[in-house]
N, C-alpha and C positions, 0 to 999 in steps of 0.2 A: 283869582275869582273876584276880588274887589274891583280891579280895573275893568273887568268885563261887565259885571252885573251893576255896579254903582255908577260907573262913568261912561258906560256904553262904548268902550273902546275894544274892538275885536282883539282877543288875546289868545295865544297858545302857550301853555305852560309845558316846559320840558322837564321830565323826571327820569330817574333811572328805573330800569325794568322791575327791580325788586319791589317797587312801591305801587305797581299797577292796580292791584285790588284796593289798596287803601286810598289811592288818589281818586278812583271812581266813586268809592263809598263816601269820602269827604265831600266831593262835589254834590253828590245826591242829597246828603243830609243838610247841606247848605242851600238847597233849593235850586241848584243850577246843574242838573244832570247832563246838560248839553255842553258843559265846559269842554273846550277843545284841548287836547293834550297830545304830546309826542313823547317817545321814550328813547333813551340811549342806554347802553350797557352799564352795569355796575361792575367794578368800583370806579369812582372818580378820584378818590383820595390817592395821592402819590403818583398820579399820571402826569406825563409831560404835556406841554401845550400842544405838541404835535399829535400825541395820542388822543387828547381831548378833541382836537380838530377832526381827527379821523372818525370819532364817534359821530360828530355832527354831519360829516360828509358821507357817513355810512348808512346802514340799514337799521330801521326801527325794529328791535328784537321782538316786539309784541305783534305788530302788523305785518312785518317782513317787507315793508315798503321803505323807500328812501326817507330819511328823517326830514330833510328840507322839503320834500313834497308834502309830507304830513303837516309841516308848519305852514306852507303857502296855502294849501287847501283849507286848513283850519282857519286861516285869516280871511279867506275869500269865499268859501262855500256857504250858501245860505243854510240856516237851520231848517231841519225837516220837521214836519208836524210831530213825528214820533219823539224827536229830541226835545221838543217843547213840552210834551205831556208826560213823558215817562219819569220815573224817579220816586214814586210814593213808596213808603215802607212803614212797617209796624213800629210804633214808638212806645210800646208797652209790652209787658209779659202777662200771661193769664193769671188770674187770682187763684183758680183751681185747675187741676189736671184731672183726667178721667181716672176712676178707681183702678187699682191693680194690686198685684202682690208686691211685697216689699222688694223682691229682686227686680220685678218689672219697673217699679217706680225709681229705684236707684239707677237702673239702666237708662230710663227716660231722662233723668236729671243729668246724667253724664252725656247723653246724646245731644242734649240742648246746651251743653257747656254751662250749666248752672252751678257747677261745683269746681273745686280745685283738684278733683279726682282722688281725694282721700275719702274714706268712708264718712257719710253724713248721717245726722239724725233727721229722719223724714219729718218735714214741717206739717203735721196734721193740724186740723182746725183746733183741736183741743190743746195741742202743745203750743200753738201760737197764742191762743187765748191766755194760757198760763204765763207765757213769756210777757205778755202785755201788762200783767199785774205788776211788773217791775217799774212802771212809769205811770204818772198821772195824766200824761198827754193823750189826746184822742188818737185812735188808730189812723184816721185819715189826715191828721195834721202833717204838713210837710216839714221834714227835718232839715233838709238841705238839698243842694243841687251838685251833681258830680258829672264829670266828663273825662275821657281818657287823655285828650289833648286839647290845646287851645283852638284847634281848627274844627272841633266837633261841637255840636250843640249840647247844652246842659240838659240832663234828665233830672226830674225831681223824685225824691225818695220820701214817701210817707212813713209814719211810725210803724205801721203794720208790716210794710215790706222789709224794714230794717229788722223787725222782730222775727220775720220768717228766716232771714239769713242768720240771725243769732241762734235760732233753734238748730238750723243745719250745722252750725259750727260747734254745737255742744255747750253753748253758754247757758247760764241760769238767769232767772228773772232779775236777780240783784246785779248782774253784770250789764243789763240792758242800758242803764243811764250812761255808762262809759261809752258803749258802742254808739248810742245816739249822739253823744257829744262829739265823737270822732267824725261821724257823718256831717254834723253841723259845722265842722271846721271848713268844709268845702274842699278838703284835700283828698284826692282819690288815692286809694291804696293799690290801684291797678293802672298806673300811668302807662302811656304808649310811647315812651321814648326809645329811640334806637339804641341808646347806651345801656339799656336793661336796668333801669333804676327801680328801687323798691321804696317803701315808706317806713316811717318809724313813729312810735307813739310813746310818750313819757307821761306817766300818771303821777300826780302830786296830791298831797292832802290826806285827810283822815280815811278816805275810801280805800287807800292802800291796805290798811289794816282790816277794814270791814270785809274786804274780798279775799284777804289772805294773799295779796300779791307778793311776788318775790322782788326784793330790791337788794338782796345779799348775794351769797354764793350761787352762781349759775343763773342769775337773773335774766341774762340775754339768751339763755338756752331753753331746751324743752323740758324744764324741770318744775313747772308750776302750772296748775290748771287755769287760773284766771288769766295770767299773762298769755298763755297759749290760745285760749278760746276767744278772748277779746280781740286780739290781733287778727285771728282767722276770720272772725265775724265781720270785722272792718273790711277785710279783703273781699269776702264773698258779697257783702252789701255793695261795695264799689263795683265789683264785676257785674253783678246783676242789676245794678241801678244806674248804669251809665251806657247801656247798649251793648254790653258784652266785653270780652277780653279774648279775642280770637287771633291767634298768630297769623301774621300776614295781612290782617284786615283792620282790627282795632287794637292789636298788640304787635309792636314792631321791634321789640328788644332782640337784638341779634343773637345774644347768648342766653338771655333770661337771667333771673336773679333768685337764688334760693331764699334770700331774706323775705321774699314775698309770701311765703307760706304762713307766717304769723306776723309779718310786718315789724320785726324788731320791737316788740311791745314789752315794756317793763316799767317798774315804778322807781322813782328816785330815792336813794338812801338819805333822806333828810336828816335822820338822827345822827349819822356818822359824818355828815358834811360839815366842813368848817365855815360854810357860807350860807346865806339865805337860799331857800329853795328856788328852783327854776321858775315856778309860777309866781313867786313874789317879785322876781326880776321882771316878769311880764305884766305886773300891775295888779295881781290878785292878793287878797288877804291870805295869810298862811293857813287859816282855818277852813278855807274853801277847797273843795276837791275839784281838780281840773285835769284835763288831758291836753298835751301839746302835740300837734301833728307836724311831722317833717316829711319832705319828699326828696327825691333825687339821691337816695342812698345807694351808692354804687362803688365807693372806694373806701379803703380802710388802711391806715398806717398805724403801727403799734410799736411799743417798746416797753422796757421794764424800768419803772421808777425814774428818779432824777439823780444822776451822778453828781458828786460834789464838785468836780473840776469843770467839766464841759457840758453841763446839762443845758445851758442856753443854746449852745451849738447843736446839740442833739435835737432839741425841740424845733429849732429852725429847719434842720434837715427833714424832719417829719412834715413840717408845713410845706416845704418845697416839693415834697412828694405828692401833694394834693393838687389836682388841676385847678388853676385859678378860677374857673367857672364853677367849681364845687366849693361850697362854703364849709369851713371846718366846725364841727361840733366835737369838743373834747369830752370823751366819755372816760371819767377818772374813777379808779378804785379809791376809796377813802384814804388809803395809805399815801397814794400819789397826791391827792388833793391837799393833804396836810404837808407834804413835802414842798408843794408850791408855796404854801404859807411860810414854812420854816426857811427855805432856801431863797425864795424870791421876795419875801415880804408881802405877798399878795393876800392880805388879810380880808379883802372883799373880792367878790366875784368880778366886780367892775374893774378893779386894778389888774386882775389877770387878763381880762378881755382887752384892756388897753395895751398891755404888754404884748399879747399875741398879735394885735393889729400892727404895732410898731415893728415887731420881729419879722412878720411875714412880708418880706419885700424882695424884689428881684429887679435886675436891669430892665428898663423899659422895652428894649428891643426883644428880649426874651419873652416878656409878658405878651406883647402884641403878636408874637409868632405862634402862640398857642391856637390850635384850630378852633376850639370852642369860643375863645375870646374874639377871634376874627368873625365867627358866625354871629355871635349874639351881642358882644360889647362894642366892637368897632363901629357898627352902624350908629349906635347911640352916641358914641363920641363924635362922629362926623356931624350929627345933628346938634351938637353943642351941649349935650347933657353932661353935667358935672357930677363927680370929679373926673369923669372919663375924658372930657375934652382937654382938660389941663394935662392929664397923663399922656394923651396922644401927642402933645407938643413937647414932651420931655425929650432930652437928648438920649441917644441909645443907651448910654452907660448909666444914666440916672436911675436911682432906686425908686420904684413905685410900689404902692401897696398892692398885694395880691387880692385882698378882700376888703370890702367895706366894713367898718367897725361894727355896725348893727347886724351884720350877717354872721358874726362869730358867736357861738354858744358853748356853754359848759354844763355838763350833767354829771352828778356823782352817783355811782352805782357799783355795787360789788360787796363781797363778804370778807375782804381783807386777808384772804389766804396768800396774796402776794400783791405787789404794787404794779402789776401789768396795767397798762392803759392804752387807749387807742384814740385816733382822730378819725371820725367818720365824716366823709364828705356828704353834707345834707343841707337842704334848703328849709329853713324854718317857715312854717305856714301860719299857724294860728293856735292860740290857747283858748279853750272853751271851758266854761264851768260845767262840771258834771252835775252839781246840785240842781241846776236849772232843769235837768232832764229826769229828775226823780219822779 
């Protein structure tokens, strides 16, 4: 799209047929509905060079015409008046819907994909007004901007729209500042990655107690009102405030992700942690209430405690089980957190992060062979971006770091019923003050 629209060079993009609806939608929202495209079959992964060549020499599965004819005509055929003028679409949702019975309105919300298809609280004007009492901000003030992928435009979310979704999720007015802060991070809870990623939210500070959030036993499960509805509200606000989350169009996760129902929302167990809280590491005062948003949650490795003899090797094996394009967030029960102090001498969070960075290494040839590394990191290395450029010059057997030091995080949560812990592949987004949204 950039080559065609910005540089005026006729271009035909070739995609696989599974993305046909999304491709045309992305072109439209970027203002070039006339973008010329051709399609080949899916999958591409694992195919030989001969099989891929057969795709190109074969038939476009969408138009049923030869692929190369589509390419040649796309490069040479003049744009039609219709192609130059079509493509407008609605960039907002209505503030009100027509009156109806409760059953009719629930059916309307589901038909328009405004819900996660669980029961909702209907957002009447009275309920939204009551929700807005949870913040001092104006209803029309823009909280943040969200979009499902980097290829789509940002949509803006005003306070009132966030409040509408908070009502739908079953939240209370006192929960609203947390939900507003999550939207203000700019991290969507409804990303459109083909790898079926979800989001995660970690709450720190005094508000954990004010809302009765769970940071002990069962904190990551469906056992607490505030944890559940805050995460769900973030998901609904993202879905309805970024142009939807429609499978095959604005959501392309091949398998989907059950984490997305409440976005792995929990509070950190600061009282039982041997280290300073997460938000202090991110530069906030311990007395400030914050929420940290993570994206890309799609992989988990777990084990029980740290053994006396081979715990270093065990942790390394867990790290090697994470795709290098996924950044590790260690989610530790307090029992295991204290074991890292007792057995590793990591009396600060920073020392543990340093050790994880040094431990998570693999031969360069293996690192560069990962598909996601080839897709997203290799091009940056060829452009000279460090440290990837240096890593690309490494000998095949040289050990290279799997992750950048600043991409590794640690969170302490759990009720100490056992020392189970996990590594969640997740991309840290941003930490935002909740107090600013009261």
